C-alpha positions as CSV (number, residue, x, y, z in Angstrom):
1,X,-0.2,0.4,-0.1
2,X,1.3,3.2,-0.8
3,X,0.5,6.4,1.3
4,X,0.2,10.1,0.2
5,X,1.1,11.4,4.0
6,X,-0.3,15.1,2.7
7,X,-3.3,13.5,1.4
8,X,-3.8,11.7,4.7
9,X,-3.6,14.6,6.8
10,X,-5.1,16.9,4.9
11,X,-8.3,14.9,4.5
12,X,-8.2,11.8,7.1
13,X,-7.3,13.7,10.2
14,X,-10.5,12.3,11.7
15,X,-8.3,8.7,12.0
16,X,-6.0,10.5,14.5
17,X,-8.9,12.6,15.8
18,X,-10.7,9.5,16.4
19,X,-7.9,7.6,17.9
20,X,-7.4,10.5,20.5
21,X,-10.8,8.4,22.7
22,X,-8.3,5.7,23.3
23,X,-5.8,7.5,25.2
24,X,-7.6,7.9,28.3
25,X,-7.0,4.4,28.7
26,X,-3.1,4.7,29.2
27,X,-1.9,5.0,32.0
28,X,0.1,7.9,33.1
29,X,3.1,6.3,34.2
30,X,6.3,8.6,33.5
31,X,8.7,5.4,34.1
32,X,6.5,3.2,31.0
33,X,7.9,2.7,27.5
34,X,5.0,2.6,24.7
35,X,5.4,1.5,21.2
36,X,3.3,2.9,18.9
37,X,2.4,0.6,16.4
38,X,1.6,1.9,13.2
39,X,2.2,5.6,14.3
40,X,1.2,7.0,10.5
41,X,2.5,10.6,11.1
42,X,3.2,10.9,14.6
43,X,0.0,12.4,15.2
44,X,-0.9,10.2,18.7
45,X,3.1,9.5,19.1
46,X,3.6,13.0,20.5
47,X,0.5,12.4,22.4
48,X,1.6,9.6,24.4
49,X,5.4,11.0,24.3
50,X,3.1,13.3,27.4
51,X,1.9,9.8,29.0
52,X,5.2,8.2,29.3
53,X,9.2,7.9,29.7
54,X,10.3,6.1,25.9
55,X,7.9,6.3,23.4
56,X,8.7,4.6,19.8
57,X,6.9,5.2,17.0
58,X,6.6,2.7,14.0
59,X,5.0,2.6,10.3
60,X,5.6,0.1,7.6
61,X,5.2,3.7,5.4
62,X,9.2,5.2,5.2
63,X,6.5,8.0,3.5
64,X,4.5,8.5,6.7
65,X,8.1,8.2,9.2
66,X,9.7,11.0,7.0
67,X,6.3,13.1,7.5
68,X,6.4,12.3,11.8
69,X,10.1,13.2,11.6
70,X,9.8,16.2,10.4
71,X,6.3,16.9,12.8
72,X,8.0,15.4,15.9
73,X,11.9,15.8,14.9
74,X,12.7,15.6,19.3
75,X,10.6,11.9,19.0
76,X,12.0,8.8,18.0
77,X,11.1,7.2,14.5
78,X,11.6,3.7,12.7
79,X,9.7,2.1,9.5
80,X,9.1,-1.2,10.2
81,X,6.4,-4.6,9.6
82,X,4.7,-5.1,12.4
83,X,5.5,-8.8,12.0
84,X,8.9,-8.7,11.5
85,X,9.3,-6.7,14.8
86,X,12.2,-8.1,16.6
87,X,11.2,-7.1,20.3
88,X,11.4,-9.3,23.0
89,X,10.0,-8.3,26.9
90,X,11.0,-4.6,26.2
91,X,8.0,-2.8,26.4
92,X,5.6,-1.7,29.0
93,X,2.4,-0.7,26.6
94,X,2.0,-1.6,22.6
95,X,-0.7,1.4,21.0
96,X,-2.5,1.1,17.9
97,X,-5.1,2.9,16.1
98,X,-6.4,2.5,13.0
99,X,-3.7,-0.2,12.4
100,X,-4.9,-4.0,12.4
101,X,-7.8,-4.0,9.6
102,X,-4.6,-3.7,7.0
103,X,-2.8,-6.3,8.7
104,X,-3.3,-10.1,7.3
105,X,-2.0,-12.0,10.1
106,X,-3.5,-11.4,13.3
107,X,-2.6,-14.4,15.2
108,X,1.3,-13.7,13.5
109,X,0.7,-10.5,14.7
110,X,-0.9,-11.1,18.3
111,X,2.7,-13.1,19.1
112,X,4.8,-10.2,18.3
113,X,3.1,-7.8,20.3
114,X,3.1,-10.5,23.0
115,X,6.6,-11.4,22.8
116,X,7.7,-7.0,22.8
117,X,5.2,-7.0,26.1
118,X,7.2,-7.1,29.4
119,X,5.6,-9.4,31.9
120,X,1.9,-7.6,33.1
121,X,1.7,-5.4,30.1
122,X,-1.0,-3.9,27.7
123,X,-1.9,-3.6,24.6
124,X,-4.5,-1.0,23.7
125,X,-6.0,-0.9,20.3
126,X,-8.7,0.2,17.8
127,X,-9.5,-0.9,14.3
128,X,-11.9,-1.6,11.7
129,X,-14.7,-4.1,13.2
130,X,-16.7,-6.5,10.8
131,X,-18.5,-5.0,8.9
132,X,-16.2,-1.7,8.6
133,X,-16.8,0.3,5.5
134,X,-19.3,-2.3,4.2
135,X,-21.9,-0.2,1.9
136,X,-18.6,0.9,0.3
137,X,-16.7,-1.4,-0.3
138,X,-19.5,-3.1,-1.6
139,X,-19.7,0.0,-4.2
140,X,-16.1,-0.4,-5.5
141,X,-16.5,-4.5,-5.8
142,X,-19.3,-3.8,-8.3
143,X,-18.0,-0.8,-10.0
144,X,-14.8,-3.5,-10.7
145,X,-16.8,-5.8,-11.9
146,X,-18.3,-3.9,-14.6
147,X,-15.1,-3.1,-15.9
148,X,-14.4,-7.6,-15.8
149,X,-12.0,-6.7,-12.6
150,X,-12.1,-7.9,-9.2
151,X,-11.6,-6.6,-5.7
152,X,-8.0,-7.5,-4.7
153,X,-8.1,-5.2,-1.8
154,X,-7.7,-7.3,1.8
155,X,-8.8,-5.9,4.5
156,X,-8.8,-8.1,7.8
157,X,-12.3,-7.1,9.8
158,X,-12.5,-10.1,12.6
159,X,-15.4,-10.5,14.8
160,X,-15.6,-9.8,18.7
161,X,-15.0,-13.3,19.1
162,X,-12.9,-14.0,16.4
163,X,-10.3,-11.8,17.6
164,X,-10.8,-12.5,21.6
165,X,-10.0,-15.7,20.7
166,X,-6.5,-15.1,19.5
167,X,-5.8,-13.0,22.1
168,X,-6.6,-15.5,24.7
169,X,-5.2,-18.3,22.6
170,X,-1.5,-16.4,22.8
171,X,-2.0,-15.5,26.7
172,X,-3.2,-11.8,27.1
173,X,-6.6,-11.7,29.6
174,X,-9.1,-9.4,28.1
175,X,-9.9,-6.1,30.2
176,X,-12.1,-4.9,27.6
177,X,-13.3,-5.8,23.9
178,X,-16.6,-4.4,22.1
179,X,-16.9,-3.0,18.5
180,X,-19.2,-0.6,17.7
181,X,-20.7,1.9,14.7
182,X,-18.9,4.6,14.0
183,X,-20.5,6.8,11.4
184,X,-17.4,9.5,9.9
185,X,-18.1,12.3,7.6
186,X,-15.3,12.8,5.2
187,X,-13.9,15.9,4.7
188,X,-14.4,18.1,1.0
189,X,-17.7,18.0,0.2
190,X,-18.9,16.1,-3.2
191,X,-15.1,14.8,-3.5
192,X,-14.7,13.4,0.0
193,X,-15.2,10.0,-0.8
194,X,-13.6,9.8,-4.4
195,X,-10.6,11.5,-1.6
196,X,-11.1,8.7,0.8
197,X,-11.2,5.8,-2.2
198,X,-8.1,7.2,-3.5
199,X,-6.3,6.3,-0.8
200,X,-7.8,3.3,0.6
201,X,-8.1,1.2,-2.8
202,X,-5.3,2.7,-3.6
203,X,-4.3,-1.4,-4.1
204,X,-7.3,-1.6,-6.9
205,X,-7.1,1.7,-8.4
206,X,-3.6,1.9,-8.7
207,X,-3.7,-0.7,-11.6
208,X,-6.1,1.8,-13.7
209,X,-5.4,4.2,-16.0
210,X,-6.7,7.9,-14.6
211,X,-9.5,7.4,-17.3
212,X,-10.4,4.0,-15.9
213,X,-10.3,5.1,-12.0
214,X,-12.3,8.0,-12.5
215,X,-15.2,5.4,-14.3
216,X,-15.0,3.1,-11.0
217,X,-14.9,5.9,-8.8
218,X,-18.2,7.3,-9.9
219,X,-20.0,3.9,-10.7
220,X,-18.8,3.5,-7.0
221,X,-20.2,7.2,-5.9
222,X,-23.7,6.9,-7.7
223,X,-24.2,3.1,-6.3
224,X,-23.4,4.1,-2.4
225,X,-24.9,7.7,-2.8
226,X,-28.7,7.2,-1.5
227,X,-27.0,5.6,1.9
228,X,-23.9,7.7,2.3
229,X,-24.4,11.2,1.3
230,X,-26.7,13.8,2.7
231,X,-26.0,16.1,0.2
232,X,-23.5,18.6,1.9
233,X,-20.9,15.7,2.3
234,X,-20.5,11.9,2.5
235,X,-20.3,9.1,5.4
236,X,-18.6,6.5,5.4
237,X,-20.3,3.6,7.2
238,X,-17.4,2.5,9.7
239,X,-17.4,-0.2,12.7
240,X,-14.7,-0.5,15.2
241,X,-13.6,-3.1,17.5
242,X,-11.9,-1.6,20.5
243,X,-9.2,-3.6,22.8
244,X,-7.7,-3.7,26.2
245,X,-6.2,-6.3,27.4
246,X,-2.7,-7.5,29.5
247,X,-1.0,-10.8,29.4
């Protein structure tokens, strides 16, 4: 997935804004070491820096990490694949917002997080739940099929039961786990869903010419308009899964 950090910050800053709700679950402990897994452009990493002794932001996108380093030169950031984390009992807390649905292998992910945490360490995360963006995804699928193409974008939106079972399998005790609807208004009026889809379906759209992309996006927006357009802005049909757990 190729991330456009400027587009992300300008039009999708709601990702970090909604993520700030997770911060209330982070203990204020000036001795704790916090890993921000999938830190993006570092907005929440900077907030976490007020709550612990040492904070590291990691992300698989070098463009996102470059932007984070420019915005927060006093903090540490590294480009890293979450499934290749080398840490062994180094972190008191792993924090992650809007990341896990991009990772197909949740079993390995949780194994890596468990290894990274110190005894009694905590995981605080939120990401897409089962049914997230179902209307948008169906619209994109149908638009691509009109061109003889299949939707290849593979999000991983688990149920509460499935993700909870994986946590318990790897020795986590669950403090809170629940899903909820979070209808999310998109910026930029009529162009809001177009901009959103250009970023989040980049894997599929990147294979097409600009003209073909525009045709697909027009078909998609026409199909979902009745459900998601209110006359002034688009509202994405988000569902989230929130987890607070410890080992």
